[in-house]
PADRENZA-387158 format. One record per residue (C-alpha): residue number from 0; residue in one letter; x, y, z. Coordinates in steps of 0.2 Angstrom, whole numbers, padded with zeros to 4 digits. Layout:
BEGIN
 kelum lomi  east north    up
   NUM    A     X     Y     Z
...
This chain:
BEGIN
 kelum lomi  east north    up
     0    M  0198  0581  0260
     1    A  0192  0599  0266
     2    V  0204  0609  0278
     3    S  0195  0623  0288
     4    R  0202  0634  0300
     5    E  0193  0636  0317
     6    P  0197  0648  0331
     7    L  0205  0640  0347
     8    T  0193  0638  0359
     9    G  0199  0646  0376
    10    A  0213  0655  0369
    11    D  0207  0672  0378
    12    E  0207  0664  0395
    13    F  0224  0657  0392
    14    R  0232  0673  0386
    15    S  0223  0681  0401
    16    S  0231  0668  0413
    17    Q  0247  0672  0405
    18    L  0247  0690  0408
    19    R  0240  0688  0426
    20    A  0257  0676  0429
    21    R  0267  0690  0421
    22    D  0260  0704  0432
    23    M  0262  0692  0448
    24    L  0280  0690  0445
    25    R  0284  0707  0441
    26    G  0275  0711  0457
    27    D  0261  0721  0451
    28    L  0247  0710  0457
    29    E  0240  0718  0474
    30    G  0227  0715  0486
    31    D  0211  0705  0480
    32    D  0219  0701  0463
    33    L  0235  0693  0471
    34    E  0224  0685  0484
    35    K  0214  0677  0470
    36    Y  0228  0672  0459
    37    V  0236  0663  0475
    38    E  0220  0654  0480
    39    E  0217  0647  0462
    40    R  0234  0639  0461
    41    I  0237  0632  0480
    42    I  0231  0616  0484
    43    T  0231  0611  0503
    44    T  0231  0595  0510
    45    T  0237  0584  0525
    46    L  0254  0575  0525
    47    D  0245  0558  0525
    48    K  0235  0561  0510
    49    A  0251  0568  0500
    50    V  0261  0553  0504
    51    S  0246  0541  0500
    52    W  0245  0550  0483
    53    A  0264  0548  0481
    54    R  0262  0530  0484
    55    G  0248  0527  0474
    56    N  0255  0534  0458
    57    A  0273  0527  0461
    58    L  0270  0509  0463
    59    F  0286  0497  0458
    60    P  0280  0480  0453
    61    A  0291  0464  0455
    62    T  0296  0456  0440
    63    F  0288  0440  0444
    64    G  0279  0428  0433
    65    L  0270  0411  0437
    66    A  0261  0404  0421
    67    C  0251  0411  0406
    68    C  0245  0426  0415
    69    A  0263  0433  0415
    70    M  0261  0436  0396
    71    E  0246  0448  0399
    72    M  0256  0455  0413
    73    M  0271  0458  0403
    74    S  0261  0467  0388
    75    I  0255  0481  0399
    76    V  0272  0491  0397
    77    A  0268  0491  0379
    78    G  0261  0504  0369
    79    R  0243  0497  0369
    80    V  0240  0499  0386
    81    D  0255  0509  0392
    82    V  0255  0508  0411
    83    A  0268  0522  0411
    84    R  0255  0534  0409
    85    F  0251  0531  0428
    86    G  0269  0529  0434
    87    F  0268  0508  0436
    88    E  0280  0504  0421
    89    A  0296  0502  0433
    90    F  0296  0483  0436
    91    R  0310  0478  0448
    92    A  0321  0464  0448
    93    S  0323  0463  0466
    94    P  0309  0461  0480
    95    R  0319  0473  0491
    96    Q  0316  0487  0477
    97    A  0297  0482  0474
    98    D  0281  0485  0484
    99    L  0269  0476  0472
   100    L  0267  0458  0468
   101    I  0256  0452  0455
   102    L  0254  0435  0455
   103    S  0252  0430  0437
   104    G  0246  0413  0437
   105    R  0244  0397  0446
   106    V  0252  0393  0462
   107    S  0256  0376  0467
   108    I  0259  0370  0485
   109    K  0277  0368  0482
   110    M  0279  0385  0475
   111    A  0269  0394  0488
   112    P  0282  0395  0502
   113    V  0294  0402  0488
   114    V  0280  0416  0485
   115    R  0278  0420  0502
   116    R  0296  0423  0505
   117    I  0297  0435  0491
   118    Y  0282  0444  0498
   119    D  0290  0445  0515
   120    Q  0306  0452  0508
   121    M  0298  0467  0498
   122    L  0297  0484  0503
   123    E  0284  0491  0517
   124    P  0270  0496  0513
   125    K  0268  0482  0500
   126    W  0252  0475  0491
   127    A  0247  0460  0481
   128    I  0237  0457  0466
   129    A  0230  0440  0462
   130    M  0230  0439  0443
   131    G  0218  0427  0435
   132    A  0206  0412  0441
   133    C  0220  0400  0446
   134    C  0227  0412  0458
   135    S  0211  0418  0465
   136    S  0201  0402  0466
   137    Q  0211  0388  0459
   138    G  0204  0389  0442
   139    V  0202  0376  0430
   140    F  0216  0366  0440
   141    N  0205  0362  0454
   142    N  0215  0350  0463
   143    Y  0225  0346  0478
   144    A  0242  0352  0469
   145    I  0235  0371  0466
   146    V  0231  0384  0482
   147    P  0224  0401  0481
   148    A  0236  0416  0485
   149    D  0225  0421  0499
   150    K  0227  0406  0509
   151    F  0246  0409  0512
   152    M  0247  0428  0510
   153    P  0236  0444  0511
   154    V  0228  0449  0493
   155    D  0222  0467  0491
   156    V  0214  0465  0472
   157    H  0208  0450  0464
   158    V  0208  0452  0444
   159    P  0196  0438  0437
   160    G  0200  0430  0421
   161    C  0208  0415  0412
   162    P  0218  0425  0408
   163    P  0213  0443  0411
   164    R  0217  0454  0397
   165    P  0230  0467  0401
   166    E  0216  0479  0402
   167    A  0208  0470  0416
   168    L  0225  0469  0425
   169    M  0226  0488  0422
   170    H  0208  0491  0429
   171    G  0214  0480  0445
   172    I  0230  0493  0446
   173    L  0220  0507  0446
   174    Q  0208  0500  0459
   175    L  0222  0497  0470
   176    R  0229  0514  0467
   177    D  0213  0521  0473
   178    M  0213  0510  0488
   179    I  0229  0516  0492
   180    Q  0225  0533  0490
   181    G  0209  0531  0503
   182    D  0196  0532  0490
   183    P  0190  0514  0486
   184    T  0176  0511  0474
   185    M  0174  0492  0479
   186    G  0157  0493  0485
   187    W  0155  0475  0486
   188    R  0165  0472  0501
   189    N  0152  0483  0511
   190    R  0137  0472  0502
   191    Y  0145  0455  0505
   192    G  0154  0457  0521
   193    A  0171  0455  0513
   194    V  0181  0466  0525
   195    G  0198  0461  0519
   196    T  0203  0447  0509
   197    E  0195  0434  0520
   198    E  0177  0426  0518
   199    V  0164  0428  0531
   200    L  0146  0422  0534
   201    P  0132  0435  0532
   202    G  0128  0443  0548
   203    N  0143  0438  0558
   204    L  0157  0447  0551
   205    G  0173  0443  0558
   206    A  0168  0429  0569
   207    D  0168  0414  0555
   208    S  0181  0419  0543
   209    V  0187  0405  0530
   210    N  0204  0414  0528
   211    V  0217  0418  0541
   212    F  0223  0436  0535
   213    G  0214  0451  0536
   214    S  0216  0467  0525
   215    T  0230  0474  0537
   216    D  0237  0459  0542
   217    R  0256  0457  0536
   218    A  0262  0444  0548
């Protein structure tokens, strides 16, 4: 194996920025140079955007697993996916300290009231992710005992799969983060008229919804 030495790209710019920072601290920058230095390092935004940015980068998921999808959910905190890179690794054992509920598995009719009670006890604002086919559309257990999550509570993001890989759940969380920060990339909602988690008929938005809860309904 041959080892070669190459000049570091951008070293001159880095050194120049260090020198300008030193001159600014000393008070040597004046006039246009000082204004340019300040403009390059100050970001202006609104309070709502700052709050949304903080909420989107500091979600606290509830430690709550339902079935086999829970194994995939647990693995997102491991080194392979490392959800800590985005600030979502702090799973909370109490719903009163969590603001994200990941429904990882099938929900039976007897379990639905329990899940809804946990969701109601969570902090506001709160969000929910339906992970897996069972929780989204009953999956392979398409019988009277299983109920989709969006029939009894609002769901913000659906992650398909049986079970979905940890990378898929990570993608769903990032989609939720974009939605919280006001920059959603889920264009299919406009194409198919899916305003919230409800399903509506084409050309009749909001009139004949299949489900009760809309995107902002938390009742």
